[in-house]
C-alpha positions in Angstrom: 19.5 -12.5 6.5 17.6 -10.6 9.3 19.2 -7.4 10.5 19.1 -7.1 14.2 19.7 -3.7 15.8 21.0 -3.2 19.3 19.0 -1.0 21.7 21.5 1.8 21.1 21.1 1.5 17.3 17.3 1.5 17.6 17.4 4.6 19.8 19.6 6.4 17.3 17.5 5.4 14.4 14.3 6.6 16.1 15.9 9.9 17.1 17.0 10.5 13.5 13.6 9.6 12.1 11.8 11.8 14.6 14.1 14.7 13.8 13.5 14.3 10.0 9.7 14.1 10.5 9.7 17.1 12.8 11.6 19.1 10.3 9.1 18.2 7.6 11.5 16.2 5.5 8.7 13.9 4.5 5.4 15.4 3.4 2.3 13.3 3.5 0.9 11.9 0.3 -2.8 11.1 0.1 -4.8 9.2 -2.4 -5.6 11.9 -5.0 -6.5 12.6 -8.6 -3.5 14.2 -10.2 -3.9 17.3 -12.4 -3.4 15.2 -15.5 -6.5 13.1 -14.7 -4.6 10.1 -13.5 -6.0 8.2 -10.5 -3.2 8.0 -7.8 -3.5 5.8 -4.8 -1.1 4.5 -2.1 -0.3 0.9 -1.6 -2.7 -0.7 0.9 -4.9 2.4 0.8 -8.2 3.0 -0.9 -9.6 5.9 -3.0 -13.1 6.7 -4.1 -13.9 7.2 -7.8 -17.3 8.7 -8.5 -18.9 8.0 -11.9 -21.3 10.1 -14.0 -23.4 7.0 -15.0 -23.9 3.5 -13.6 -21.1 1.0 -14.3 -21.9 -2.2 -16.1 -18.3 -3.5 -16.6 -15.0 -2.6 -14.9 -11.6 -3.6 -16.3 -8.3 -3.1 -14.5 -5.4 -3.6 -16.9 -3.2 -5.3 -14.2 -5.1 -6.6 -11.2 -1.9 -7.3 -9.3 -1.3 -3.6 -9.1 -4.8 -2.4 -8.0 -8.2 -3.8 -7.2 -11.6 -2.1 -7.8 -14.8 -2.9 -6.0 -18.2 -1.4 -6.6 -19.9 0.3 -3.7 -22.9 1.3 -5.8 -23.4 1.6 -9.5 -21.8 5.1 -9.4 -19.1 4.7 -6.7 -16.0 2.6 -7.1 -13.3 1.9 -4.4 -9.8 1.6 -5.9 -7.3 -0.2 -3.6 -3.6 -0.1 -4.2 -2.1 -3.6 -4.1 1.5 -3.2 -5.4 3.4 -0.2 -6.7 3.2 0.4 -10.5 1.0 1.8 -13.2 -2.0 0.2 -15.0 -5.3 1.5 -16.4 -8.9 1.5 -15.4 -11.7 1.3 -17.9 -15.4 1.5 -16.9 -18.2 0.8 -19.4 -21.9 1.5 -19.0 -24.8 -0.8 -20.0 -24.9 0.7 -23.5 -21.2 -0.2 -24.0 -20.1 3.4 -23.8 -16.8 4.3 -22.0 -17.4 6.2 -18.7 -13.8 6.1 -17.5 -10.5 5.4 -19.3 -7.7 6.6 -17.1 -4.2 5.7 -15.9 -4.1 4.2 -12.4 -0.9 4.8 -10.5 -0.1 3.1 -7.2 2.7 4.6 -5.1 4.4 3.8 -1.9 3.7 6.1 1.1 6.4 8.7 1.5 6.0 9.4 5.2 7.4 7.5 8.2 9.3 5.0 6.1 13.1 4.4 6.5 15.2 2.1 4.3 18.3 0.7 6.0 21.2 -0.7 4.1 24.0 -2.9 5.5 26.2 -3.9 2.7 23.8 -5.4 0.1 21.1 -6.1 2.7 18.1 -3.8 2.6 15.3 -3.5 5.2 12.4 -1.1 5.3 10.9 0.2 8.6 7.9 2.3 9.3 8.6 4.7 12.2 5.7 6.5 13.8 7.1 6.9 16.4 8.5 3.4 17.0 10.1 1.5 14.1 8.6 -1.7 12.9 9.5 -3.9 9.9 7.3 -3.5 6.8 6.7 -5.7 3.9 8.2 -3.8 1.0 9.1 -5.2 -2.4 12.9 -4.9 -2.9 13.9 -5.7 0.6 16.4 -8.6 1.2 14.6 -11.9 0.5 15.2 -13.2 4.1 13.8 -10.1 5.6 10.9 -9.9 3.2 10.1 -13.6 3.8 10.2 -13.2 7.6 7.9 -10.2 7.6 5.6 -11.9 5.0 5.3 -15.0 7.2 4.4 -13.0 10.3 1.7 -11.1 8.4 0.3 -14.3 6.9 0.2 -15.9 10.4 -1.5 -12.8 11.9 -4.1 -12.7 9.1 -4.8 -16.4 9.5 -5.4 -16.0 13.3 -7.7 -13.1 12.6 -9.6 -15.0 9.9 -9.9 -18.0 12.2 -11.2 -15.8 15.0 -13.7 -14.2 12.7 -15.0 -17.6 11.6 -15.4 -18.6 15.2 -13.1 -21.6 15.1 -11.1 -22.7 18.1 -7.5 -21.3 18.3 -4.7 -23.8 19.1 
C-alpha cells in the first residue's frame, strides 16, 4: 500500500515539520565517539577511526550493520549500513589488539517524520520538502516501492559511470 497525500495534506505536513525544526524539536546527531568509548555512526554516514598502530586485520562482528574500509594503515572509515549494534576488532601484524570496541549504528534524528495511517507506516525526510525514505519498519509496499526506485537510480548511475549506452 502506497500512501498518497493530497496537496493540502502535503502543505500541512511541511508546515508542521518546518515549525518543529524551527523550534529545535530535533537536534542534529553526528557521527561521534561516545563517552563510554563506543563508536557511534549514523546509517548511510561515515566516521573516521584513527589507530595508534598499523592495522593488519579488521573484523566487524556483523557486516550487515557496518562496513569498515582502510584509508591508510592507521585510518579506518566506518560506514553505517543498518541500525543496530556490533563490534569492531583491529589487530596489528604481531597479533596484538589495537581496537576492541562496540560499534553502534543509529538512524538520523533530524528532518525525519514517520506517518501512520492505521497499520500503514511511511517515513519521510523533510528538509524543507518531504521525500520518501527507505527505512526498515515501513509498510512493505512502501518500502518495496522506495527500494525499487533507489535500485533503478543506482543502476542508471552505475551504467553511466561505466560509459554504457542508456536505453
